[in-house]
C-alpha positions in Angstrom: 11.7 -12.0 -20.9 10.5 -14.7 -19.0 7.6 -16.8 -20.1 4.5 -18.7 -18.2 4.8 -21.6 -20.9 7.4 -22.3 -23.6 4.6 -23.5 -26.0 1.1 -22.4 -27.0 -1.7 -23.0 -28.8 -4.9 -20.3 -29.9 -8.0 -21.8 -30.8 -10.1 -19.5 -32.7 -13.4 -19.8 -32.9 -15.9 -16.6 -32.9 -13.1 -14.3 -33.3 -11.4 -14.8 -36.6 -9.3 -11.8 -36.9 -5.5 -11.4 -36.1 -5.5 -8.0 -34.4 -6.9 -6.7 -31.0 -7.6 -10.4 -29.9 -7.6 -11.3 -26.3 -6.8 -15.2 -26.4 -4.1 -14.2 -29.0 -2.8 -11.3 -27.4 -2.3 -13.4 -24.1 -0.7 -16.4 -25.8 2.0 -14.4 -27.6 2.5 -12.6 -24.3 3.1 -15.6 -22.3 5.0 -17.9 -24.9 8.0 -17.4 -27.0 6.2 -20.0 -29.7 2.3 -19.9 -30.4 0.5 -22.1 -32.8 -2.8 -21.1 -34.0 -5.9 -23.2 -34.9 -9.3 -23.4 -36.1 -11.8 -26.2 -36.6 -14.8 -26.8 -38.7 -16.6 -28.4 -35.8 -18.9 -31.4 -37.1 -20.7 -31.3 -33.8 -22.2 -28.0 -35.2 -22.0 -28.2 -38.8 -23.7 -31.9 -38.9 -26.8 -30.3 -37.6 -27.1 -28.4 -40.8 -29.4 -29.6 -43.3 -28.7 -27.3 -46.0 -25.4 -27.8 -47.3 -25.2 -24.7 -49.2 -25.1 -22.5 -46.3 -23.8 -18.9 -46.6 -22.6 -18.6 -42.9 -20.3 -21.7 -43.5 -19.2 -20.2 -46.7 -18.7 -17.0 -44.9 -16.4 -18.4 -42.2 -14.5 -20.6 -44.8 -13.6 -17.1 -46.7 -12.7 -15.6 -43.5 -10.7 -18.4 -42.3 -9.0 -18.4 -45.6 -8.2 -14.7 -45.3 -6.9 -15.2 -41.6 -4.6 -18.0 -42.8 -3.1 -16.0 -45.2 -2.7 -13.0 -42.8 -0.7 -15.5 -40.3 1.2 -16.9 -43.1 2.3 -13.6 -44.1 4.2 -13.5 -40.5 5.7 -16.8 -41.5 3.2 -18.9 -39.3 -0.1 -20.4 -40.3 -3.4 -21.3 -39.3 -4.0 -25.2 -38.5 -7.3 -25.9 -39.8 -9.2 -29.3 -39.3 -12.7 -30.8 -40.1 -13.9 -32.8 -37.1 -15.4 -32.6 -33.6 -13.6 -29.8 -31.9 -13.9 -31.4 -28.5 -11.7 -34.3 -29.9 -9.5 -32.3 -32.4 -8.1 -29.7 -30.0 -6.8 -32.1 -27.1 -5.3 -34.1 -30.0 -3.6 -31.3 -31.7 -2.3 -29.8 -28.6 -0.8 -33.2 -27.8 0.7 -33.3 -31.2 2.2 -29.7 -31.0 3.6 -30.6 -27.3 2.1 -27.3 -25.9 1.9 -26.5 -22.4 -1.4 -24.1 -22.8 -4.3 -23.5 -25.1 -5.7 -20.1 -25.2 -9.1 -19.3 -26.4 -12.0 -16.6 -25.7 -15.1 -17.2 -23.8 -18.1 -18.4 -25.5 -21.6 -18.0 -23.8 -23.9 -20.2 -25.4 -24.7 -23.3 -23.2 -23.6 -25.8 -25.8 -20.2 -24.2 -26.2 -19.7 -23.8 -22.6 -20.3 -27.7 -22.3 -18.0 -28.3 -25.2 -15.1 -25.9 -23.5 -15.6 -27.8 -20.1 -14.9 -30.9 -21.9 -11.7 -29.6 -23.9 -10.6 -28.4 -20.6 -10.9 -31.6 -18.9 -9.1 -33.5 -21.6 -6.4 -31.0 -21.6 -5.9 -31.1 -17.6 -5.6 -34.7 -18.0 -2.8 -34.4 -20.6 -1.1 -31.7 -18.2 -2.2 -28.9 -20.5 -3.8 -25.9 -19.2 -6.6 -24.3 -20.7 -7.0 -20.3 -20.6 -10.3 -18.3 -21.9 -10.7 -14.7 -21.9 -13.5 -12.1 -22.4 -13.4 -10.7 -26.1 -16.6 -10.7 -28.0 -18.4 -8.3 -25.6 -17.4 -5.4 -23.7 -19.1 -6.5 -20.3 -20.1 -9.8 -19.7 -21.6 -11.9 -16.9 -21.6 -10.4 -13.7 -19.6 -7.0 -14.6 -23.0 -5.0 -14.9 -25.3 -5.7 -12.0 -28.0 -3.8 -10.0 -26.8 -2.0 -6.5 -27.9 -5.1 -5.0 -25.7 -7.2 -7.0 -28.4 -8.9 -9.2 -28.8 -9.0 -12.8 -30.6 -6.4 -14.7 -33.8 -7.8 -16.6 -34.7 -4.4 -17.8 -32.7 -2.8 -20.4 -32.6 1.1 -19.9 -31.3 0.7 -16.3 -28.8 -1.9 -17.6 -27.6 0.7 -20.3 -27.4 3.3 -17.9 -25.0 1.2 -15.6 -23.0 -0.1 -18.7 -22.5 3.7 -19.7 -21.4 4.7 -16.1 -18.9 1.8 -15.9 -17.4 2.5 -19.4 -14.0 4.1 -19.8 -11.1 4.0 -21.9 -9.5 1.0 -20.4 -12.5 -1.5 -21.5 -12.3 -0.4 -25.0 -8.7 0.0 -25.7 -7.3 -2.7 -28.1 -5.1 -5.5 -27.4 -1.6 -4.8 -28.9 -0.8 -8.3 -30.7 1.6 -6.9 -32.8 3.9 -6.2 -29.9 4.6 -9.9 -29.5 3.9 -11.1 -33.2 7.2 -12.4 -33.4 6.2 -15.2 -30.9 4.0 -16.6 -33.5 5.4 -20.4 -34.5 7.3 -20.6 -37.6 5.7 -23.4 -39.7 5.3 -24.7 -43.3 1.7 -23.5 -44.9 -1.0 -26.6 -44.8 -3.4 -26.6 -47.4 -7.1 -25.3 -46.5 -9.6 -28.0 -46.7 -12.3 -27.2 -49.4 -16.1 -26.7 -48.8 -16.8 -29.2 -50.9 -14.4 -32.0 -49.1 -16.2 -31.0 -45.7 -19.8 -31.9 -47.5 -20.7 -27.9 -48.3 -21.7 -26.2 -51.5 -21.0 -22.7 -52.8 -23.8 -20.4 -52.4 -24.8 -16.6 -53.7 -22.5 -14.9 -51.1 -20.1 -14.1 -53.7 -23.0 -12.1 -55.7 -24.1 -10.3 -52.3 -22.7 -7.0 -51.0 -21.1 -8.7 -48.1 -17.7 -8.9 -48.1 -16.0 -11.3 -46.1 -13.1 -11.7 -43.6 -11.2 -9.0 -41.7 -10.6 -6.8 -44.7 -14.5 -6.8 -45.8 -15.3 -5.9 -42.0 -13.1 -2.9 -42.2 -14.6 -1.6 -45.7 -17.8 -1.9 -44.3 -17.0 -0.2 -41.2 -15.2 2.7 -42.9 -18.2 3.1 -45.1 -20.6 3.2 -42.0 -18.6 5.7 -40.2 -19.4 8.2 -42.7 -23.3 7.6 -42.2 -22.9 7.2 -38.6 -24.4 10.6 -37.8 -27.6 10.0 -39.7 -27.9 6.6 -38.1 -30.7 7.7 -35.6 -33.2 8.0 -38.2 -31.9 6.2 -41.3 -31.8 2.8 -39.5 -35.6 2.6 -39.4 -36.2 2.3 -43.2 -35.2 -0.7 -45.0 -35.3 0.8 -48.3 -32.4 3.3 -47.7 -28.7 2.4 -46.5 -29.0 2.9 -42.9 -27.6 0.0 -41.3 -23.9 -0.7 -40.4 -24.4 -4.4 -42.0 -21.7 -5.5 -39.6 -23.8 -8.3 -37.4 -22.3 -11.0 -39.4 -18.9 -9.5 -38.8 -19.6 -9.3 -35.4 -20.9 -12.7 -34.9 -18.0 -14.2 -36.4 -15.5 -11.9 -34.9 -13.9 -10.4 -38.2 -13.8 -7.0 -36.5 -13.2 -6.1 -32.9 -16.2 -5.1 -30.5 -13.8 -2.8 -28.8 -12.9 -1.2 -32.0 -16.6 -0.6 -33.0 -17.6 0.8 -29.3 -14.4 2.9 -28.9 -15.2 4.5 -32.2 -19.1 5.4 -31.4 -18.3 6.4 -27.9 -15.5 9.0 -29.0 -17.5 10.3 -32.1 -20.9 11.3 -30.1 -23.8 12.8 -31.3 -27.2 11.1 -31.8 -26.4 8.8 -34.4 -23.1 7.4 -32.6 -25.0 7.4 -29.5 -28.0 5.2 -31.1 -25.4 2.7 -32.6 -23.8 2.2 -29.6 -26.9 1.4 -27.6 -27.4 -1.1 -30.3 -24.1 -2.7 -29.2 -25.1 -2.3 -25.7 -28.4 -4.5 -26.3 -26.1 -7.1 -27.7 -24.1 -7.1 -24.0 -27.6 -7.1 -22.5 -28.7 -10.3 -24.2 -25.6 -12.2 -23.6 -25.8 -11.6 -20.0 -29.4 -12.5 -20.1 -28.3 -16.1 -21.4 -25.7 -16.4 -19.0 -28.0 -15.8 -15.9 -31.0 -17.6 -17.4 -29.7 -20.3 -19.5 -33.1 -22.0 -19.5 -33.8 -19.7 -22.5 -31.8 -21.7 -24.6 -33.9 -25.0 -24.0 -36.8 -23.8 -25.4 -38.5 -21.8 -22.3 -39.9 -18.4 -21.9 -38.0 -16.0 -19.7 -41.1 -15.5 -17.8 -41.8 -19.0 -16.7 -45.8 -18.0 -16.7 -45.5 -17.8 -20.6 -44.5 -21.4 -21.1 -48.2 -22.0 -20.8 -49.3 -19.5 -23.2 -51.4 -21.4 -25.8 -50.5 -21.1 -29.6 -52.8 -22.6 -32.4 -49.9 -23.1 -34.6 -51.8 -23.5 -38.0 -49.3 -25.2 -40.1 -50.7 -23.5 -43.5 -50.3 -20.0 -41.9 -46.6 -20.7 -40.8 -45.4 -22.0 -44.4 -47.4 -18.9 -45.8 -45.1 -16.8 -43.3 -42.1 -18.9 -44.1 -42.3 -18.4 -47.9 -43.6 -14.8 -48.1 -47.1 -15.5 -49.0 -49.3 -14.1 -46.2 -50.8 -11.2 -48.4 -49.2 -8.5 -46.3 -46.7 -6.7 -48.5 -44.1 -5.8 -45.8 -44.2 -9.0 -44.3 -43.6 -10.8 -47.3 -41.0 -8.6 -48.7 -39.2 -9.1 -45.3 -39.2 -12.8 -45.5 -38.4 -13.1 -49.0 -35.3 -11.0 -48.5 -34.3 -13.5 -45.5 -34.9 -16.5 -48.0 -32.9 -14.8 -50.8 -30.0 -13.2 -48.9 -29.9 -14.5 -45.2 -30.4 -10.9 -44.1 -33.3 -9.1 -42.6 -33.5 -5.3 -41.8 -33.9 -5.2 -37.8 -37.0 -3.1 -37.9 -38.4 -5.8 -40.2 -37.3 -8.5 -37.9 -39.6 -6.8 -35.1 -42.5 -6.7 -37.7 -42.6 -10.4 -39.1 -42.1 -11.7 -35.4 -45.0 -9.7 -34.1 -47.1 -10.9 -37.2 -46.1 -14.6 -36.7 -47.0 -14.7 -32.8 -49.9 -12.4 -32.9 -51.6 -12.3 -36.0 -50.9 -16.1 -37.0 -50.9 -17.3 -33.4 -47.7 -19.2 -34.2 -45.3 -20.3 -31.3 -42.1 -17.9 -31.0 -40.1 -21.2 -30.8 -40.8 -22.1 -34.5 -40.1 -18.5 -35.5 -36.8 -18.4 -33.4 -36.0 -21.8 -35.2 -36.5 -20.5 -38.7 -34.6 -17.5 -38.1 -31.6 -19.7 -36.5 -31.8 -21.8 -39.8 -31.6 -18.7 -42.3 -29.8 -15.5 -40.9 -26.1 -15.1 -41.8 -25.7 -13.2 -38.5 -27.7 -15.7 -36.1 -26.7 -15.8 -32.6 -28.6 -17.5 -30.3 -28.7 -14.6 -27.6 -29.7 -11.7 -29.8 -32.2 -14.1 -31.4 -33.9 -15.4 -28.5 -34.2 -12.1 -27.1 -35.8 -10.6 -30.2 -38.2 -13.1 -30.4 -39.1 -13.0 -26.9 -39.3 -9.3 -27.1 -41.7 -9.4 -30.1 -43.7 -12.4 -28.4 -44.1 -10.5 -25.1 -42.6 -13.6 -23.3 -39.3 -12.2 -22.6 -37.2 -9.6 -20.5 -38.2 -5.8 -21.1 -40.5 -7.2 -23.8 -43.1 -5.7 -25.9 -46.3 -5.5 -23.5 -48.5 -8.0 -24.7 -51.4 -5.8 -25.3 -49.2 -3.7 -27.9 -49.5 -5.4 -31.1 -47.7 -4.1 -34.3 -50.5 -3.4 -37.2 -48.6 -4.7 -40.2 -50.3 -2.2 -42.7 -49.5 0.8 -40.5 -46.0 -0.3 -40.0 -45.4 -0.4 -43.7 -46.9 2.9 -44.4 -44.4 4.2 -41.4 -41.2 2.5 -42.6 -41.5 1.9 -46.4 -43.9 5.0 -47.4 -43.2 4.8 -51.0 -43.0 0.8 -51.2 -39.8 0.8 -52.4 -38.6 -1.8 -50.2 -41.7 -4.0 -51.0 -41.2 -3.7 -54.6 -37.9 -4.7 -54.4 -38.7 -8.2 -53.1 -42.0 -8.6 -54.7 -42.0 -8.0 -58.4 -45.6 -8.8 -58.9 -46.3 -5.7 -57.0 -44.4 -3.4 -59.0 -47.2 -1.7 -60.8 -49.4 -1.4 -57.8 -49.8 2.4 -57.1 -48.6 3.8 -54.1 -51.8 4.2 -52.4 -52.4 0.6 -52.6 -49.0 -0.6 -52.2 -49.4 -1.5 -48.6 -52.9 -3.3 -48.5 -53.0 -4.2 -52.1 -56.4 -6.3 -51.3 -58.1 -2.7 -51.2 -57.9 -2.5 -55.0 -61.4 -2.8 -56.9 -61.4 -5.0 -60.1 -60.4 -2.2 -62.3 -57.4 -1.2 -60.6 -56.2 -4.9 -60.3 -56.5 -4.9 -64.1 -54.7 -1.6 -64.5 -51.9 -2.6 -62.7 -51.9 -6.2 -64.0 -52.2 -7.8 -60.3 -55.1 -10.1 -59.4 -55.2 -10.5 -55.7 -55.5 -14.1 -54.8 -54.0 -14.9 -58.3 -50.9 -12.9 -58.9 -50.5 -12.0 -55.4 -52.2 -13.6 -52.3 -55.1 -12.3 -50.5 -54.3 -11.5 -46.5 -54.4 -15.0 -45.0 -55.9 -13.1 -41.8 -57.9 -10.4 -41.0 -55.5 -8.3 -38.5 -58.3 -6.7 -36.5 -59.6 -10.3 -35.7 -56.4 -11.5 -35.3 -55.5 -8.9 -32.7 -58.8 -9.7 -30.6 -57.9 -13.3 -30.5 -54.3 -12.8 -29.1 -55.6 -10.7 -26.6 -58.1 -13.1 -25.4 -55.0 -15.8 -25.3 -52.7 -13.3 -23.2 -55.8 -12.4 -21.2 -57.0 -15.8 -20.1 -53.3 -16.5 -18.9 -52.9 -13.2 -17.1 -56.3 -13.8 -15.4 -55.0 -17.3 -14.2 -57.2 -19.1 -16.4 
């Protein structure tokens, strides 16, 4: 067998697994001696103000599992803590490799980092190869008949499904060339503490880490997938896959997930596959419209949309003290666990931007700081959808009513009571709008509105009219 290079290095990033991995497969196929590395990139980590960050701990645990898996093959995962733009070229030279392999990253800052790394490698006579791995279709692979990118989801989805066949979701057979991993002595993994981070409550949460954790969650979800279309809407029940953080860090293969849903068929599987297509859709939006990563609205005219930005209202939203139970329960779930149900993400985002008049960018940033599964493309897309400034967005004149949303999606108040224990004794008929209780009822359930639980910080009907006026003035050219 002939090889294109004698020694290679695989740079792991958002792909923390040793199977069905594009870059690892291509490196093993092309080289008889392949090293593997992961960098805890200080250019990213130094921006995190909270040093007890669940995401860093999740990555650390997943890296540890990947490292052990490679060690079982007689190899190892080289793990450094430093600036990846410096560490990767330095390591490539030390290992005397002819090529570095990685998978595409689509965020503007990551693209700039990879360009810098590639430039440094070229000057050292080392080639840099990058491959599609974290999506099914990327960049220009799904375009309109006139060759333009889609800005509306449904026609994009239809074109995506039309293009899909078995080729795009077949796994990369890494095991076929696994003996090409470079044999090396195991090197100790840097501790979280040595990198300046602390343990969190991740270990007590129902969020298993690494490849094994992802597979356990997926196997559990396969049994529930037929009910997904309906079950996914209700935060009090076990409806979602809970795989979003694993997709974010690549501890599971997108091809495995899409293949399973595509082959299973039925309403539940088709609905879940549609959610995976949304993920591809937002990645291609980011590729074709990188200005959205710089704080700009997808639709330029909405950059002029005024926001009152009352700081007290924003802080009440952040801490789950708005007086609207479903909104508050969702925000407290986020603060306590780093997770928020997708239906609730839409509700709290609509509430922040349209009831409270807070700039969507502030909500986007808050989610970026707190979500375990934070992903720039999806997070930006979701916030601009809710704020009516993005592609295929919620029409600006359609505004969620937080009370009716609560009644519809948490009818018995089970989710609300889980995260708002102060409302535990409130009767079902008042749980969605506890401020409507009279004094006798408040005394009976020992919940005083304005003391034990806040009164609503805004009146929804009045806030709705203010939002319609703000958008109306902008649309009228005012």
